[in-house]
N, C-alpha and C positions, 0 to 999 in steps of 0.2 A: 452424433459424434462418429458414426461408422464411416461416413463419407470423408471426414477430416482425417481419421486414422489411416484410411486408405491412401490418401494423397501423400501422407508422410512417407509411406513406403515407396512410394514411387517418385474493330476501331471500323387553223390554216386561213384563220381569218386575216392574218396580217401578211400573207404571202404576196398579195398584190396581183393585178391583172396580168403583168408580164410573165408570171410563172407559167401560165399556160394550163389548159384543162387536163393535158395528159399527166402532168406531174401531180396535180391535185387528185386525179383519179387514182394514181399509183399509191399516194399517201393514204387515201381512203381504203384502198385494198389492204394495205398493211394493218390499218386499224381494225378492219374487219377480220383479218387473220388472227390478231391478238384476241379479239373478242370471242372467237370460236375455238380457242385453245382448250377451253373447258367444255366438254360435251355434256349433254344431258345425263348420260350414263355415269359420268364421273361425278357430277353434282349430287347424284344419289348417294355417294359415299361420304359426303360432307354432313356435318362438321367434323373436323379433326383437330386434335391438340397434341403437341409434343413438347416435352420439357426435359431438362437435364436432371438426372438422378432419380431416386425413388421417391417421388412426390405425388402419389396417387390421389391423395386428398385434394391437392391443388389442381391437377388435371381434371378430376371429377367435377370440381366446382366450375372450372372453365367450360367443361363440356355441358354441364347443366345450363349455364348461361347461354351457350350457343343453341342448345335444343329448344330454348324458349324463343328462338328467332332473333336474339340480340346480336350485336356486332362483334367481330373478332377482337376489337380493341377493348370492349367491355369485358370479354371473357378473359383476356390476358391480365387485365388489371385485377379483377376479382379473384382469379386463380392465384396470382402471385401474393395477393393479400393474405391468403390462407397461411402461407409459410412466414410472411413478415410478422404476423401476429401470433405465431406459434413460439412461445418462449423456450420450448425444448429444442428448437432448431437454432444452433449457435452460429449460423452462417449468414443469416439475414435478419433485418428488423430487430424486434424485441428480443433481447437475449443474445444478440450477436457478440462475438468476442471482440474486445476493444483493441485500440492501438497500444503501443508500449507505455503511454502515459495514463492508460486506464479509461480513455474516452471511446465510446462506441460511435463510429462515424459511418454513414451509409452512402452508398452510390447506387444509382438506378437510372435506367432510361427506357423510353418507349418509342416505337415507330408505328405509324398507322398505315392504312392501305394507300393513302395519298403520298407517302414518303415524308410526311412531317415527322419531326423528331423533337423530343424534350428530355432533359436530364437534370439530375441533381448530383453534386459530388460533395463529399466531406460534410454531409448534413447530420446534425445531432438532434436528439430529443423528439424526433417524429418517426414513428415506426413504419408508416405506410409510404415508403420512399417511392415506390412505383406509381402510386396515386399522385404524389406531388410532382413527379416527372411528367405525368400526363397533364397536369394543370399548367406546368411550364410550357408544354407544347401547345396547348389550346388557348390559354388565357394571357400569354405574354408575347412580345415581339422577339423573344430570345429563344435560344436552344438549350443553354445550360445556366443554372444558378448554383452558386457554391457556398458552402459554409454557413455563416450567420445570415447571409442574404437569402439562401434557400430556406433556412428555418423561419426567418421573418415572413417570407412569402407564404409559407405553409400555414403559419398561424393566421395570416390575414385571410386565408381561404377556409378557416374553420377547423384545421386539423388540431388534434389534442397533443399538448406538450407532455412528455413523460420521461422518466428516467429509463433508458434502454438497457442499462447494465444490471442484469439480474444477479441474484446471489450466486448462482452456479457459475456464471461467466466471470464474476468478480473473483471467486475462489480460484478458478483456473488461471486467471491473470496473475494473482498473488503467488501461486505455485510456480508459474513461469518465471517471475522475477527472481526467484531463489535458485531455480535449477537450470535455466536456459540462458545461454549467451546469445545476444541478438546478432543475427547474420542476415542482412537485407538481401543478399545476392542469392542465397540458396533457400529454396522453399521448405524450410524445416518447421515453420510454425503452422503451416497448413491453413487452407480455406477452400471454400468452393462457392458456387453461385447458383441461383435459380434463374435459368433462362427459359423462356416459354414462347412458342409460336402457335398461332391458331389460324384456322381457315374456316369461315362461317358458311352458312347456307348459300350465300351469294357468290362464294368462291373468293372472297376478299381475305387477304392475309395481313395480320398485324403481329407485333412481337414486343416482348419486354424482357429486361434483365435487371436483377436486383441482388445486392450483396452487402454484407458488412466488411468485405474486403479481407485482405491478408491479416490474419490474427497477429497482434503485437507488432504491427507495421510501424514505421516512422510516422510521426504525426504529419498529416497533410498528404500522405501517399494516396494516389489514385491509380486504380488498375484499369483493365480493359472494359469492365462491365458497363460504365456509363458512356463510353466513347463510341460514337457512330462508326460502323465499319469494322470495329474490332470486336467488342462484346456482343454486338447485335447489328444486323442489317436486314432491311426489308425492301424488296422491289416487287410490287404487286403484279407486275407483268411476268415475273420469273419465279420468285419464291423468297424464302428467308432462311437465316442461320443465326445461331447464338452459341456462345462459348462458355466454358467453365475451366477452372484450373489456374495455373500461374499467369496472371494477367500480363506481366511484362513481356512474356513470349508471344502472347496473342497480339498485343499492341505492335510488336516489331514486325509482324507478318500481316497485319490488318486482316485477320483470319475470316471473319464473318463476310466481309465484302468479297474476299477472294472466293469463298464458297458460292456466293450468289452469282458472281461473274462466271465461274466454271459451269454452273447450271445453265447460265445463258448461252454458253457455248455448246451445250448439249449433253453435259455429263449428268448422271443421275445424282440425287442427293447423297447417296452412299459413296459414289466415286469422288464427288467433290469434297466430302469430309475427309476421306482418306488422303487425297492430294494435299489438303490444307495441313494435315498432321505431318506429311512428308516434308513440306516446306520448313517446318520447325526443326525436325530431327536432322535434316540434311544441312543445316547451317554450319559453317565452320566453327569448330570448338563448342558445338552444342552440348550442354550438360543435361540432355533430356532424360538420362537414366535416373536423375534425381528430382524430377518434377513431373507433374501431370498436367495435361491439357486434354479436354474433350469437347467435341462439337456435336450439335444436332442440327438438322436441316430439313426443310420441307419445300417442295416445289409447287407450282401452280396446279398441278394435277392432284396434289395431295399425297404424292409419294414422299417417304421419309428416309432419312439416313442418320447414322450416328457412329462415331469412331473416336478412339482415344490413343494416347501413347502407351499407357499401362493398363493392366487388367484391373477390373473393379468398377469402372465407370458404367453407367446404365442410363437408359432413357425411359421415361414414362409416356405412354401414348393413350389417348382417348379416341376411340373410333367405333362406329356402329353401336353407340350407347354404352360401351364398356371401356374400362381402363386396364392397362397391364404394364408391368415394368419389364424391360428387355435388357439383359446384359449386353454390353457392347463388345464388338471385336476390338482388338488393339494392335498397335504396331509391334510392341515387344511381346513375342509369343511365349 
């Protein structure tokens, strides 16, 4: 609840003979350059995990998976599962706060090192939304499954159906119905998201983002978390980024894609996160003093960055076999 309370205050084989050997050679040179971006000395620092908020258990699990030599996509999935199955975390999975009708609906997405993407939106009764998103990515020809379709697919893959509305979340919803006026424009009901990026021993990056969304939202509302380029974006040649906070503002600036493109242009992860926040607060008539957005990012070298609008955001990082939570710098000093 600490995170929610804080937010309240504050998306050459086909070239042909006519191409000529010089162009093919030039292309091969570029490929070679990309392959040598990660030197041996840098690989010694891998694996690395970064996630939004104080989720040390989640990044520790992801780090453990990576230390076993498994892939970054495995690490992100199993790391996010820790919070999805934690009934005391009312922002994701089991125990997530419901919409205004009392239904817990989950959004999640994953991207792997090859740029493949899978997501679920408005899914009910299945706690491990991140895992279902991975199945969508790997076992279907689609990128997104929604609502009952997502639930039906999850059940066909062996996921357990359960009531996600815990007694604590139900009590909070019932209290909200009495005391709070629903205002969909201003982020007064609060929420946050678990976004995670991992780079494995091979230097490959994957990411995931999972949430129960804006608490007491209108039924059917979808935020940035499951939308490629907004809540999460991965480009294995450059890096990755993920977001938390008021999803509507992240969606309107395609924040995670922006950060990765800024890193492609040479900015550090920290510089890119700061620029993405500035894009939000500099919009005409921005109401940024009344909502929170935070980003975390990691580039191909394993350098990390994190930044937010308001004080209180933090990033959890696993590196060199240890995890630590780091308070973020913020736009509003």
